BASE-130861 format. One line per field, with one value per residue (C-alpha): residue in three letters; x, z, y; chain. Coordinates in steps of 0.2 Angstrom, whole numbers. Layout:
N
paba = [ALA,...]
x = [X,...]
z = [Z,...]
y = [Y,...]
marlum = [A,...]
END
This chain:
819
paba = [LEU,SER,ALA,GLY,VAL,CYS,CYS,CYS,CYS,ALA,ALA,LEU,ARG,PRO,ARG,TYR,LYS,ARG,LEU,VAL,ASP,ASN,ILE,PHE,PRO,GLU,ASP,PRO,LYS,ASP,GLY,LEU,VAL,LYS,ALA,ASP,MET,GLU,LYS,LEU,THR,PHE,TYR,ALA,VAL,SER,ALA,PRO,GLU,LYS,LEU,ASP,ARG,ILE,GLY,ALA,TYR,LEU,ALA,GLU,ARG,LEU,THR,ARG,ASP,VAL,ALA,ARG,HIS,ARG,TYR,GLY,TYR,VAL,LEU,ILE,ALA,MET,GLU,ALA,LEU,ASP,GLN,LEU,LEU,MET,ALA,CYS,HIS,SER,GLN,SER,ILE,LYS,PRO,PHE,VAL,GLU,SER,PHE,LEU,HIS,MET,VAL,ALA,LYS,LEU,LEU,GLU,SER,GLY,GLU,PRO,LYS,LEU,GLN,VAL,LEU,GLY,THR,ASN,SER,PHE,VAL,LYS,PHE,ALA,ASN,ILE,GLU,GLU,ASP,THR,PRO,SER,TYR,HIS,ARG,ARG,TYR,ASP,PHE,PHE,VAL,SER,ARG,PHE,SER,ALA,MET,CYS,HIS,SER,CYS,ASP,PRO,ASP,PRO,GLU,ILE,GLN,ASN,GLU,ILE,ARG,ILE,ALA,GLY,ILE,ARG,GLY,ILE,GLN,GLY,VAL,VAL,ARG,LYS,ALA,VAL,ASN,ASP,GLU,LEU,ARG,ALA,THR,ILE,TRP,GLU,PRO,GLN,HIS,MET,ASP,LYS,ILE,VAL,PRO,SER,LEU,LEU,PHE,ASN,MET,GLN,LYS,ILE,GLU,ASP,ILE,ASP,SER,ARG,ILE,GLY,PRO,PRO,SER,SER,PRO,THR,VAL,GLY,VAL,LYS,GLU,GLU,ASN,PRO,SER,VAL,LEU,ALA,GLU,ASN,CYS,PHE,ARG,GLU,LEU,LEU,GLY,ARG,ALA,THR,TYR,GLY,ASN,MET,ASN,ASN,ALA,VAL,ARG,PRO,VAL,PHE,ALA,HIS,LEU,ASP,HIS,HIS,ARG,LEU,TRP,ASP,PRO,ASN,GLU,PHE,ALA,VAL,SER,CYS,PHE,LYS,ILE,ILE,MET,TYR,SER,ILE,GLN,ALA,GLN,TYR,SER,HIS,HIS,VAL,ILE,GLN,GLU,ILE,LEU,GLY,HIS,LEU,ASP,VAL,ARG,LYS,ARG,ASP,SER,PRO,ARG,VAL,ARG,ALA,GLY,ILE,ILE,GLN,VAL,LEU,LEU,GLU,ALA,VAL,ALA,ILE,ALA,ALA,LYS,GLY,SER,ILE,GLY,PRO,THR,VAL,LEU,GLU,VAL,PHE,ASN,THR,LEU,LEU,LYS,HIS,LEU,ARG,ILE,SER,VAL,ASP,PHE,GLU,LEU,GLY,ASP,ARG,ARG,SER,SER,SER,GLU,SER,THR,THR,LEU,SER,ILE,SER,SER,LYS,GLU,SER,ASP,GLU,ARG,ILE,VAL,GLN,ASN,ALA,ILE,ILE,GLN,THR,ILE,GLY,PHE,PHE,GLY,SER,ASN,LEU,PRO,ASP,TYR,GLN,ARG,SER,GLU,ILE,MET,MET,PHE,ILE,MET,SER,LYS,VAL,PRO,VAL,LEU,GLY,THR,THR,SER,GLN,SER,LEU,ASP,PRO,SER,ASN,LEU,GLY,ASP,LEU,GLY,THR,ARG,ARG,ILE,GLN,ILE,MET,LEU,LEU,ARG,SER,LEU,LEU,MET,VAL,THR,SER,GLY,TYR,LYS,ALA,THR,THR,ILE,SER,ASN,ALA,LEU,PRO,ALA,PRO,PHE,LEU,ASP,PRO,LEU,LEU,SER,PRO,SER,LEU,MET,GLU,ASP,SER,GLU,LEU,ARG,GLN,LEU,VAL,LEU,GLU,ILE,LEU,HIS,ASN,LEU,ILE,ASP,ARG,HIS,ASP,ASN,ARG,ALA,LYS,LEU,ARG,GLY,ILE,ARG,ILE,ILE,PRO,ASP,VAL,SER,ASP,LEU,LYS,ILE,LYS,ARG,ASP,LYS,ILE,SER,ARG,GLN,ASP,VAL,SER,PHE,MET,LYS,LYS,HIS,GLY,GLN,GLN,LEU,TYR,ARG,HIS,ILE,TYR,LEU,GLY,CYS,LYS,GLU,GLU,ASP,ASN,VAL,GLN,LYS,ASN,PHE,GLU,LEU,LEU,PHE,THR,SER,LEU,ALA,LEU,THR,THR,ILE,GLU,LEU,ALA,ASN,GLU,GLU,VAL,VAL,ILE,ASP,LEU,ILE,ARG,LEU,ALA,ILE,ALA,LEU,GLN,ASP,ILE,ALA,ILE,ILE,ASN,GLU,ASP,ASN,LEU,PRO,MET,PHE,ASN,ARG,CYS,GLY,VAL,MET,ALA,LEU,VAL,ALA,ALA,TYR,LEU,ASN,PHE,LEU,SER,GLN,MET,ILE,ALA,VAL,PRO,ALA,PHE,CYS,GLN,HIS,VAL,SER,LYS,VAL,ILE,GLU,THR,ARG,SER,VAL,GLU,ALA,ALA,HIS,PHE,LEU,PRO,GLU,THR,ILE,PHE,LYS,ASP,LYS,CYS,ASN,LEU,PRO,LYS,SER,LEU,GLU,LYS,ASP,GLU,THR,ASP,LEU,PHE,PHE,LEU,THR,ASN,LYS,ILE,ALA,GLU,SER,LEU,GLY,GLY,SER,GLY,TYR,ASN,VAL,GLU,ARG,LEU,SER,VAL,PRO,TYR,VAL,PRO,GLN,VAL,THR,ASP,GLU,ASP,ARG,LEU,SER,ARG,ARG,LYS,SER,ILE,VAL,ASP,THR,VAL,SER,LEU,GLN,VAL,ASP,ILE,LEU,SER,GLY,SER,SER,ILE,GLU,ASP,LYS,VAL,ASP,ASN,THR,GLU,GLU,ILE,THR,PHE,GLU,ALA,LEU,LYS,LYS,ALA,ILE,ASP,ASN,ASN,GLY,LEU,GLU,GLU,GLN,GLU,LYS,GLU,LYS,ARG,ARG,LEU,VAL,ILE,GLU,LYS,PHE,GLN,LYS,ALA,PRO,PHE,GLU,GLU,ILE,ALA,ALA,GLN,CYS,GLU,THR,LYS,ALA,ASN,LEU,LEU,HIS,ASP,ARG,LEU,ALA,GLN,ILE,LEU,GLU,LEU,THR,ILE,ARG,PRO,PRO,PRO,SER,PRO,SER,GLY,ALA,MET,THR,ILE,THR,ALA,GLY,HIS,ALA,HIS,TYR,HIS,SER,VAL,PRO,VAL,TYR,GLU,MET,LYS,PHE,PRO,ASP,LEU,CYS,VAL,TYR]
x = [-366,-349,-343,-359,-355,-338,-344,-356,-342,-330,-345,-346,-327,-322,-319,-301,-297,-305,-294,-279,-282,-286,-267,-260,-261,-262,-246,-233,-222,-235,-231,-243,-260,-259,-277,-282,-268,-275,-291,-284,-274,-289,-299,-285,-284,-302,-304,-288,-295,-294,-276,-270,-282,-275,-257,-261,-268,-254,-242,-252,-251,-232,-228,-237,-228,-211,-214,-219,-204,-217,-204,-215,-229,-217,-210,-228,-233,-217,-222,-239,-234,-222,-234,-248,-234,-229,-247,-254,-248,-262,-261,-270,-254,-244,-253,-250,-232,-231,-237,-224,-210,-215,-215,-198,-192,-198,-188,-172,-173,-175,-158,-162,-150,-163,-176,-163,-160,-178,-182,-168,-174,-192,-185,-175,-190,-199,-185,-186,-204,-207,-220,-233,-232,-218,-221,-216,-217,-208,-191,-178,-167,-169,-166,-150,-144,-149,-142,-125,-124,-127,-112,-101,-108,-94,-104,-92,-97,-90,-103,-117,-106,-104,-122,-128,-113,-120,-138,-133,-124,-140,-151,-140,-141,-159,-161,-150,-160,-177,-172,-161,-174,-187,-181,-191,-182,-164,-163,-151,-137,-138,-122,-130,-133,-118,-107,-115,-117,-100,-89,-100,-95,-77,-75,-81,-71,-55,-57,-53,-39,-32,-33,-25,-40,-51,-42,-50,-67,-83,-84,-99,-96,-107,-122,-114,-98,-109,-119,-104,-92,-95,-81,-86,-104,-99,-88,-101,-115,-101,-99,-118,-120,-106,-114,-130,-121,-126,-118,-126,-122,-106,-96,-106,-103,-84,-80,-84,-71,-57,-64,-64,-45,-40,-48,-41,-24,-25,-14,2,4,-10,-13,-31,-33,-27,-39,-54,-51,-49,-66,-73,-64,-71,-88,-93,-98,-84,-90,-89,-71,-65,-76,-66,-49,-55,-59,-42,-33,-43,-40,-21,-22,-30,-17,-2,5,5,19,28,22,4,6,15,1,-12,-2,0,-20,-20,-9,-20,-34,-28,-21,-40,-46,-33,-42,-58,-63,-57,-64,-58,-47,-30,-22,-29,-21,-4,-5,-9,5,17,12,15,31,37,29,40,56,52,50,66,76,69,73,90,92,86,98,108,94,90,100,108,98,81,84,91,75,64,74,72,53,51,61,48,34,44,46,28,23,35,28,11,14,24,11,-4,4,9,-8,-16,-21,-7,-15,-18,1,7,-1,4,23,21,12,27,40,33,35,52,61,75,87,87,68,52,40,38,24,36,45,62,67,64,73,90,101,99,81,79,89,79,65,73,78,61,51,62,62,42,43,55,41,27,37,41,32,27,26,22,20,30,45,37,22,34,45,35,44,35,42,58,66,62,68,85,87,95,109,116,116,131,123,127,111,101,110,107,88,86,95,85,68,74,78,60,53,65,66,50,56,63,81,88,90,101,112,114,133,146,157,165,152,159,145,129,119,119,109,95,90,72,70,58,60,62,45,44,37,53,65,55,59,77,78,69,76,91,104,96,99,117,120,114,126,140,138,135,152,161,155,169,158,154,154,153,134,135,145,134,118,127,132,114,107,118,114,95,95,104,92,76,80,95,94,109,109,107,122,134,128,131,147,152,146,158,173,169,167,185,192,185,197,212,212,205,200,189,204,194,203,212,197,185,196,199,180,176,187,181,162,167,176,160,148,158,160,142,137,149,141,123,126,137,149,164,178,171,171,189,194,185,191,209,210,201,214,229,221,220,238,245,232,219,213,205,192,177,183,198,194,180,188,190,209,213,231,228,241,250,246,237,247,239,251,247,235,234,224,211,197,200,189,196,197,179,174,184,176,159,160,163,146,136,135,136,152,154,147,160,172,163,166,152,147,134,120,121,104,99,100,119,119,107,113,124,136,151,145,150,145,164,170,159,160,179,180,177,174,166,163,180,188,197,203,202,221,220,212,217,222,208,219,225,232,223,227,218,227,223,204,203,213,201,186,192,187,197,208,200,189,196,194,177,172,179,169,153,155,157,142,132,137,135,117,114,119,120,106,96,100,118,118,107,120,134,126,122,140,147,133,141,159,152,144,159,171,159,159,177,177,164,175,189,179,172,186,201,217,227,244,252,256,238,238,226,225,208,203,190,173,175,168,163,150,152,141,152,149,153,166,177,179,197,194,180,185,177,160,152,154]
z = [218,220,204,195,202,195,179,177,182,170,157,162,159,142,129,127,143,141,125,134,149,137,130,147,152,170,168,160,155,141,133,123,119,101,96,108,102,85,91,100,85,74,86,87,68,67,80,80,91,106,103,116,129,125,127,143,150,145,153,169,170,164,178,192,185,186,203,208,199,188,173,164,161,158,143,137,139,128,115,113,112,98,87,90,86,70,64,67,56,57,64,81,84,93,109,110,106,121,131,123,126,144,146,138,149,164,158,155,174,182,189,179,165,156,156,151,136,132,132,121,108,109,105,92,83,86,78,62,60,48,54,42,52,62,80,86,104,107,114,117,130,143,130,125,144,148,132,136,153,148,136,151,161,173,179,187,177,159,150,158,155,136,135,143,133,116,121,125,108,99,109,102,85,86,93,79,67,73,76,59,48,54,45,56,72,74,94,92,85,99,109,125,116,106,121,128,112,104,120,124,106,107,125,116,101,111,113,96,96,79,73,58,52,55,45,29,21,31,32,33,46,49,60,72,74,77,90,100,99,106,98,81,84,91,76,64,74,74,55,53,64,54,37,43,48,38,36,50,63,58,70,84,80,79,94,107,99,104,122,123,117,128,143,141,135,119,109,114,109,96,87,92,88,70,68,74,62,47,52,53,35,27,34,32,15,5,3,22,24,28,43,51,46,53,70,70,66,80,93,87,92,108,114,107,125,128,127,110,108,111,98,86,89,84,69,63,64,53,41,39,39,24,16,13,10,-3,-16,-15,-11,4,0,7,20,9,15,32,34,28,38,54,52,48,64,74,66,72,89,90,85,98,112,106,107,123,130,123,132,149,149,162,174,170,166,150,148,150,137,124,127,124,108,101,105,97,82,82,81,67,56,59,52,36,33,33,24,10,9,7,-4,-16,-17,-22,-40,-50,-50,-31,-28,-38,-26,-10,-17,-18,-2,8,-1,5,23,21,34,26,39,40,35,44,31,32,41,51,60,65,75,92,86,81,67,74,74,57,50,57,50,33,33,37,25,12,16,16,-1,-6,-3,-9,-27,-28,-42,-50,-68,-77,-95,-97,-86,-84,-75,-63,-61,-63,-58,-42,-35,-44,-37,-19,-22,-28,-14,-3,-15,-7,10,19,22,12,17,13,-5,-6,-3,-16,-29,-25,-27,-44,-48,-44,-55,-69,-72,-81,-88,-73,-79,-61,-55,-70,-65,-47,-43,-51,-62,-79,-89,-103,-114,-111,-123,-110,-97,-110,-107,-110,-118,-129,-141,-133,-133,-138,-120,-113,-125,-120,-102,-104,-113,-98,-83,-89,-82,-65,-66,-72,-59,-45,-51,-52,-35,-28,-34,-25,-8,4,14,-1,2,-11,-11,-17,-32,-36,-35,-45,-58,-60,-61,-77,-83,-82,-89,-103,-106,-102,-108,-120,-138,-148,-139,-122,-124,-129,-112,-104,-112,-106,-89,-87,-93,-80,-67,-73,-71,-53,-49,-59,-55,-37,-33,-19,-10,-10,-1,-13,-12,-17,-33,-37,-33,-46,-60,-58,-60,-76,-82,-79,-86,-101,-104,-102,-113,-128,-129,-129,-143,-152,-160,-163,-163,-146,-139,-145,-136,-120,-120,-123,-107,-97,-102,-99,-81,-78,-80,-74,-62,-56,-42,-57,-59,-49,-47,-37,-28,-19,-12,7,6,-8,-10,-14,-24,-15,-30,-46,-61,-74,-88,-88,-104,-107,-92,-95,-108,-119,-126,-144,-147,-140,-153,-166,-164,-163,-177,-190,-184,-187,-170,-168,-158,-158,-140,-133,-134,-121,-103,-93,-81,-68,-65,-51,-40,-25,-15,-17,-8,6,8,24,13,5,-8,-25,-32,-31,-38,-53,-57,-58,-67,-86,-95,-111,-120,-117,-121,-105,-99,-80,-79,-82,-67,-55,-37,-26,-18,-33,-33,-42,-45,-53,-69,-70,-67,-80,-93,-90,-93,-107,-123,-134,-146,-144,-159,-166,-151,-149,-166,-162,-145,-154,-168,-153,-144,-159,-164,-146,-145,-161,-157,-138,-127,-118,-100,-103,-110,-94,-82,-91,-91,-73,-69,-79,-70,-53,-58,-65,-48,-39,-50,-49,-31,-31,-43,-31,-16,-25,-31,-13,-1,2,-4,10,4,-4,-19,-22,-25,-13,-12,-14,-9,-22,-14,0,-5,8,4,14,12,10,1,-18,-16,-5,-19,-25,-43,-49,-67,-63,-57,-73,-72]
y = [-172,-165,-173,-166,-149,-150,-155,-140,-128,-136,-134,-116,-111,-102,-114,-108,-113,-130,-134,-128,-139,-154,-154,-157,-176,-183,-189,-177,-191,-195,-178,-167,-174,-172,-173,-161,-149,-150,-146,-130,-125,-126,-116,-102,-102,-100,-87,-77,-64,-77,-80,-66,-75,-92,-85,-76,-92,-103,-91,-91,-111,-110,-97,-108,-124,-116,-110,-128,-137,-146,-145,-159,-148,-133,-143,-146,-128,-122,-136,-130,-112,-116,-125,-110,-98,-108,-110,-92,-77,-65,-47,-54,-63,-48,-49,-68,-64,-53,-67,-80,-68,-66,-85,-86,-73,-83,-98,-88,-81,-98,-106,-121,-126,-136,-122,-109,-119,-124,-105,-101,-114,-107,-90,-95,-103,-87,-77,-86,-81,-67,-56,-48,-31,-23,-21,-4,-6,-22,-21,-35,-26,-40,-53,-45,-44,-62,-71,-60,-66,-84,-83,-80,-95,-101,-117,-129,-143,-140,-148,-138,-122,-128,-130,-114,-103,-111,-106,-89,-87,-94,-82,-67,-74,-74,-57,-51,-59,-54,-35,-33,-41,-27,-12,1,-6,-1,-3,-18,-7,4,7,0,-17,-18,-17,-32,-43,-40,-44,-59,-66,-61,-70,-86,-84,-83,-101,-106,-117,-114,-96,-97,-107,-93,-79,-82,-78,-84,-104,-114,-127,-142,-141,-153,-143,-127,-135,-143,-129,-112,-103,-108,-103,-87,-83,-87,-75,-62,-63,-62,-47,-37,-44,-35,-19,-3,14,22,7,0,10,4,-14,-11,0,-13,-24,-11,-10,-30,-31,-16,-24,-41,-34,-43,-31,-39,-52,-48,-65,-64,-46,-48,-63,-52,-39,-51,-58,-41,-36,-50,-50,-32,-24,-19,0,1,-4,13,14,1,8,25,17,8,25,33,20,21,40,36,24,34,35,16,4,1,-15,-11,2,-10,-23,-10,-5,-22,-25,-9,-18,-32,-22,-12,-27,-33,-16,-12,-25,-15,2,12,28,45,37,35,51,50,33,39,56,47,34,48,57,41,39,55,51,34,44,56,43,34,49,54,38,40,57,52,37,45,42,23,7,6,-11,-4,10,-2,-13,3,8,-9,-9,8,1,-13,1,10,-5,-9,9,7,-10,-4,12,1,-13,0,10,-4,-11,6,10,18,36,35,27,43,55,45,45,63,65,55,64,81,75,72,85,94,102,120,121,122,121,102,94,83,96,90,105,96,82,87,81,62,63,71,58,45,52,55,37,29,40,35,16,19,27,13,0,10,12,-7,-14,3,2,19,19,35,40,57,49,40,56,71,87,90,73,73,89,85,66,71,83,70,67,83,75,69,52,36,27,41,41,23,24,37,27,13,23,29,11,7,20,19,0,-4,-21,-29,-28,-23,-40,-43,-29,-32,-30,-20,-30,-30,-39,-50,-52,-41,-51,-66,-55,-55,-37,-32,-15,-5,8,26,34,53,56,48,58,74,69,67,84,92,83,73,85,83,65,66,78,67,53,66,72,55,49,63,59,54,41,31,12,-2,-2,16,12,-3,8,21,9,2,19,22,6,8,25,17,3,14,32,32,39,44,61,53,41,57,65,48,46,65,60,45,54,69,55,48,67,68,53,59,78,74,92,87,77,61,45,34,20,32,37,20,16,29,23,5,12,21,5,-7,7,11,-8,-11,4,0,-17,-11,2,-11,1,-11,3,10,-8,-11,5,0,-17,-13,-1,-14,-26,-14,-11,-29,-31,-14,-7,-20,-8,2,-13,-18,-37,-30,-13,-19,-35,-35,-35,-23,-15,2,13,27,39,40,46,58,53,35,38,19,17,30,31,46,56,59,40,39,52,45,28,34,47,33,26,41,48,68,69,87,88,75,89,99,94,89,103,99,111,123,124,133,117,117,134,129,112,106,97,105,118,114,131,137,121,121,140,137,121,123,140,133,149,156,139,136,120,111,114,133,136,152,152,159,172,182,199,211,229,243,241,223,225,240,229,214,225,235,228,238,231,214,213,197,188,194,188,171,171,176,162,149,156,154,137,132,138,130,113,110,105,119,111,111,131,135,126,136,153,151,146,162,173,168,172,188,192,189,199,214,213,214,229,238,235,243,258,261,256,267,259,250,256,272,261,261,242,230,210,204,187,179,176,188,205,218,233,249,264,279,295,295,309,297,285,284,277,289,283,265,271,270,251]
marlum = [A,A,A,A,A,A,A,A,A,A,A,A,A,A,A,A,A,A,A,A,A,A,A,A,A,A,A,A,A,A,A,A,A,A,A,A,A,A,A,A,A,A,A,A,A,A,A,A,A,A,A,A,A,A,A,A,A,A,A,A,A,A,A,A,A,A,A,A,A,A,A,A,A,A,A,A,A,A,A,A,A,A,A,A,A,A,A,A,A,A,A,A,A,A,A,A,A,A,A,A,A,A,A,A,A,A,A,A,A,A,A,A,A,A,A,A,A,A,A,A,A,A,A,A,A,A,A,A,A,A,A,A,A,A,A,A,A,A,A,A,A,A,A,A,A,A,A,A,A,A,A,A,A,A,A,A,A,A,A,A,A,A,A,A,A,A,A,A,A,A,A,A,A,A,A,A,A,A,A,A,A,A,A,A,A,A,A,A,A,A,A,A,A,A,A,A,A,A,A,A,A,A,A,A,A,A,A,A,A,A,A,A,A,A,A,A,A,A,A,A,A,A,A,A,A,A,A,A,A,A,A,A,A,A,A,A,A,A,A,A,A,A,A,A,A,A,A,A,A,A,A,A,A,A,A,A,A,A,A,A,A,A,A,A,A,A,A,A,A,A,A,A,A,A,A,A,A,A,A,A,A,A,A,A,A,A,A,A,A,A,A,A,A,A,A,A,A,A,A,A,A,A,A,A,A,A,A,A,A,A,A,A,A,A,A,A,A,A,A,A,A,A,A,A,A,A,A,A,A,A,A,A,A,A,A,A,A,A,A,A,A,A,A,A,A,A,A,A,A,A,A,A,A,A,A,A,A,A,A,A,A,A,A,A,A,A,A,A,A,A,A,A,A,A,A,A,A,A,A,A,A,A,A,A,A,A,A,A,A,A,A,A,A,A,A,A,A,A,A,A,A,A,A,A,A,A,A,A,A,A,A,A,A,A,A,A,A,A,A,A,A,A,A,A,A,A,A,A,A,A,A,A,A,A,A,A,A,A,A,A,A,A,A,A,A,A,A,A,A,A,A,A,A,A,A,A,A,A,A,A,A,A,A,A,A,A,A,A,A,A,A,A,A,A,A,A,A,A,A,A,A,A,A,A,A,A,A,A,A,A,A,A,A,A,A,A,A,A,A,A,A,A,A,A,A,A,A,A,A,A,A,A,A,A,A,A,A,A,A,A,A,A,A,A,A,A,A,A,A,A,A,A,A,A,A,A,A,A,A,A,A,A,A,A,A,A,A,A,A,A,A,A,A,A,A,A,A,A,A,A,A,A,A,A,A,A,A,A,A,A,A,A,A,A,A,A,A,A,A,A,A,A,A,A,A,A,A,A,A,A,A,A,A,A,A,A,A,A,A,A,A,A,A,A,A,A,A,A,A,A,A,A,A,A,A,A,A,A,A,A,A,A,A,A,A,A,A,A,A,A,A,A,A,A,A,A,A,A,A,A,A,A,A,A,A,A,A,A,A,A,A,A,A,A,A,A,A,A,A,A,A,A,A,A,A,A,A,A,A,A,A,A,A,A,A,A,A,A,A,A,A,A,A,A,A,A,A,A,A,A,A,A,A,A,A,A,A,A,A,A,A,A,A,A,A,A,A,A,A,A,A,A,A,A,A,A,A,A,A,A,A,A,A,A,A,A,A,A,A,A,A,A,A,A,A,A,A,A,A,A,A,A,A,A,A,A,A,A,A,A,A,A,A,A,A,A,A,A,A,A,A,A,A,A,A,A,A,A,A,A,A,A,A,A,A,A,A,A,A,A,A,A,A,A,A,A,A,A,A,A,A,A,A,A,A,A,A,A,A,A,A,A,A,A,A,A,A,A,A,A,A,A,A,A,A,A,A,A,A]
END
């Protein structure tokens, strides 16, 4: 009777329950009853409205079996759910999915590792199913939290720990795929989820044994490796996550990386940090690279007060990021990168000098350690600037060159962005050197079609400013930058070192015909380059490297920019440099004088062979041979030796040892060169920088050097403390009886203006204007101040005129007031 009652009760139960009960065998070891499972699947497909009830009943049975630890039946229930899920794709599957996710959550909450792995596997299968319509109410918050916790499993059994971590990573991968594929759902990218997902993946990626093998583009490891190695699986999941990131959620995926690296102190050493960001840069879409760079720059600002090694680690990460981004598009962050790096360069110098100033309060050892650490930061910044700039397109590189040059501080001015006022001379020099080093790296490998593109006027003027600075290293950097920009055929390596080259043809110099644009550039700016070389030779702190770089500058200018007119100018410049050493108005040490003589010899030997005028080559060779016998210290191979005996004096009448203008003019004139300008001594331009620079002013030197229009020579200079009387001044300004001299002067002026370059004329006119200004000041002082003695004569020191406001009736020389 009881059996009959049971049969009747069973017959009255809903069909879906009977079909579900039938799939469970009496002994769970027998597994799922396949025949009954096929019936259940057919019923679910035929009556999709029953899916939610089937799912709810299966969930009820599974919950009961989990509570009773009947894990065999749990496995059968999950297998049935998986098959139903794979077979049904109608809109009615949504309620069934809720039951399915509820059952998966129950498994993940259990403390049994096997059940956690089982639930994860089912969730991954579900994640691979493409649903017909999105589910707006479904959330995966629990799964994100649970899978992230599984990634940090610390089970004492290594095998179980590894198994749980792999399950957690695969679960995160499933969540990402399921959420990202649904375009109407973006909750997975919210910060509260990314703050759990990303650190969990990075935690497992730290176990990678060979970091160098992970720095390239995404790889495709075998399935076996993925399953066995949590670090490899985590890395691939991390790559997939970043590859799916879009413009709006890129930052949310990257910011947790910084938090993880900060929390675990992975900036020093920073191998893992570098590896992470290489993975990031290779995984994201190229157009989003600037987001990552902006985040790194922002984090560098946040950590600007940290230890130098931490900042250096972040900067090195930035270097690796921009190295990859520079190959593609980096958008509007170019100037931001350089501006931020220059700002941190200024901060690093400030820290370094601050530590040095406080050295009295701490040990010398700790201070030197801090300084060396700050140098690491500074070198990292320079390397980043240089590498980034050298990988930019030419048009952007030109802008960056001008941008960096505008940041170089100049002593005595406050218009620069990197204000050196709080750093003093030492800090300013440090920043100047580092910025020029950065600029040197940016210009490396830069090949402009025309020299005007490489050296535009807004860039050339501030670049040549350091030629007036009293620092040999700064001048060396400026010359090296010029070499990078002028040398368009890679000839610099062949010219390395200053020497007498026996046969220039052995160097196999590469050159092209001078273009019109280059000729125009030399007409406009050639005098600036000559002036820079001229002043560079007059510095007392020059060492061998300075002379070598000056020689290379002259040689490269000859190769790249010299036509017949420029050749004449370069010879005039070389003779003027020789006069510097012979006359020695600047009281240069004997080493410097001999170094200049050796420089002129090496250059004229090079130039004579380049233009291949036999008579010119013969004159240069004869002088060099004479020097090798009588004055070897005038040759670079001798003077730049470590132990070179310097002469006590330099005799001006030993003409056999000097290159003579008249013989050079005679040799070149026979080859068709216009040598008339060789008779006009070279005079450097006078600019405002000469008056504003900290270096000894050259205004007086230049203004008293050569009076071209009046025909005076170097030896005809007047003494600075000349006694001037009223009669002498009146005679000087009275032009009566000088008609013949005036006619000759006018003829010379007209001839000069017809044949000389405009730049030379401008320089000479400016020199004459300065002299006239000084003379007028003297005249005004005489006309205003009363005579110091009854005789009516007074002594005036040149260049020291004083103005006094006195009534006109007190003037002692009213007949001069008209002037």
